[in-house]
N, C-alpha and C positions, 0 to 999 in steps of 0.2 A: 677532408671530404671535398669533392668537386661539386660546385654549385650547378644547378640545373638551368643556368642562363647562357649556355653555350650556343654557338651558331649551328645552323642546320648541318646534319651529318654526324653530330656527336651523340645522337640518341642511340640507345642500345637496340641492336637488331635481334630478331628472334634466332635462337640456336638452330642451326641447320640439322635436319634429321640425319642421324648416323655420324654426326660430327664428333662424337665422343666414343672412342673405341671401348667396348665393354670387356670386362675381365671374364675368364672362364667361370662357370658356376662353382660354388664351393664344394669341397669333398666332404664326405662323412668322416667321423673320427676313425672308423675302421679303415676307410680308404686311405686316409692320411697316414695312419700308422703303417699300413701295408706298403704304401709307396716309399715312404722314408726308410723303413726297415730294409726293403729289398735293395734300394739304391745304395744305402750305406754298407750293407753286407758285401755287395759287389765291390764297392770302393775299398773296403778293408781286406778284400781277398779271402773272405771266409766262405766255406761251403755251408750248405744248409745244416748239415750235421754238426759242423764245428760251432756255428753260432748257437744252435740249439743246446749244445753241451755247455757253452758259456752262460747261457741264460738260465739253464736248469729246467728246460721243457723238452718234450719229445720232438723228433724231427717232423712228425705228422702235425703236431700242434703248431710249430713254427711255420710250416707250409700253409696251414689254414690262416694264420695271422697275415702272412705275406700276400695272400690272395683275398683278404678281407672277407673271409668266410666265418670268422668268429670274432667276438669282442674280447680283447685281452684284459686281464685283471690289472688293477693298479700295480700290484706287486710285479707282474710280468712286464708291464710297461717300464717300470723303474729298472728292472733287471736288463731289459733290452737296451735302454739308454746307457747303462753302465758298461755293458758288453761292447757296445758300438762306440763308446767314449764320446757321447754327444749329450747336450742338455736334454732333459725330458721334454721341454717345450718344443724342441725340434721335431718331435714325432707328431705333434698336433698342428704344426704350422700350416700345412696345406688345407686344413679345415677352417682356417681363419677366413671369415666371410669377406674380409677386406684385402686378402692376398690377391695381387693383380700383376699381370704382365701384359705389356703392349708392344707388339712388333710392328714396325713401320717399314714396309717394303719401298725401296727407292721409286719415286714417281707415283706412288699409290696412296700417299697420305691424304685422308679425306679433307675437303675444304670445309671450313666452318665460318659462319657469319658472325662478325664482331662489329664494334661501333663504327669503324672506318671502312667497312666493306663497300658501302655505297659511295665512297670517295675514291674508289679504285685501288684500295689496299686489299691484297689477297692473303688470306690466312689459311694455313694448312696445319691441322692438329697432328703433331708427331707422337703425342702420347700424353695421358693424364692419369695420375694415380691419386686417389683420395683415401687418406688414412684417418684414424681417430684424431691424430694431432694436426691435420691440415691437408694442404693441397700441394702437389708437384705437377707442373704442366709445362710442356715444351711446344712451341709454335714456330713454324717457318713462315716468315712474313716477306712478301714481295711487293716492292714499290716500283712503278714505272714512271716515265715522263708524263703520262696522263693522270697520275695520281694527284688528287686535289689537296688543298691545304690540310696540314696534319693536325689531328686532334692531340691533345696532351692528356696523359693518363695519370691516375693516382689511385693506389690500392694498397691493401695490407701486404706485408711480407717483403721479400727481397727479389730482385730480378737481375738476370745476367743476359746481356745482349752481345752476340758475336756476329760480325759481318762476314758472310760467306762470299758475297760478290758485290761490286760497286763501291760507291763512296757517298757518305752523307754526313750532315751535321746533326748530332744528337744532343738534345737538351736535357739537363737534369737541374731542376730549380733554376738558379740564375746563371749557370755555367753551360756553355755549349762546347761539345767535343767534336773535332773532325775525325770521323771514323772511316778507315779504309779497309780493304779486304784483309782479314786476319786479325783485326783489332777487336778487343773485347772490353766491356765495361760492366762492373758489378755495382749495384747501388740499392739504397733503401727505397722501395717502391712507394712509400708514403709521400716522398717528394715528387712534385710535378715533373713528368718526364715524357719523352717521345721524340720522334724524328722532327727536326726543324727545317731541314732543306736537303733536297736531293742534289748532290754534286755531280755524280756520274751514275746514270741509269743503265740497266735496272739495278736496283738495290735489293739484295736478298740477305736477310739476317735471321739468326736463330734467337728466339726469346724464351728464356727459361724462368718460370715463376715458381717461387717457393713461399708458402704462407702457412702460418699456424692456424689461420682462419680457414673457413671452407666457403669462399665466395662462389656465387653462381657463375661469375665471369670476371676474372682479374683484369680484363681489358674493358670492362664496362664501368658504369658509375656506381660506386659503393653506396 
C-alpha cells in the first residue's frame, strides 16, 4: 500500500461526471432467450419452421419465443439449446446484469479525473468493465512538456502499458525502462510504478488494468 505522505498532487481527485461509460440496461430472460435464439437460428441457416421442428414446438410458438411474447418452459429452453448446438447458459447471457460493452469512438473518449490530473496529466477512459471477479479498465494517458513531476502508483492486479507516441522512462520498483513508440511493458501492479521522465513529448500511452479486486480507482491510493 502507498502511504499518505506523498507531495501535493498525489491526492485522489473526484471522478468526473460521465467519466465511466455505462453498459446498456439488462434484458429480461424472455428478451435474452428471444435475441439469442433469433441470432443463432439465422447463423445456423434454419428457417422458423425448421428450428421449430427440431425443438418439437409449433412454428407459432417459436415465433412467440423469438419475439419475447411468451416464457419458454425449461424443457423448451433445453431443446432450443440442443437444436442450436449451444450451451443452455448462452440463452440467458444477455440477461446477466453485469454484461457490458463499451465502444469508444476515435477522439470522443471521455476525460476522467485521476490523481495526477492537476499535474498536467490527461486521462481518457477508453472503457471499463466490472465483473463479479474484478475489474478491466483501459485508459489513454497523455503527458506534455508542461506535465509536472510524476506520481508513482501501486494497486492490485496487473497492468499493461503501451506507448502510442513519444518517448519516456517508465519505472517499476527499482528498474527504469526506456520506452519508445511501439514498446510495451506488462507488470505486477502491486509494485510501485509510473512514468519517471519525459524524453520526447508529447507522450501518449495506453494503460490497461486487470484486477481481481474491484477498486474505485486503480490509479488512486488503495
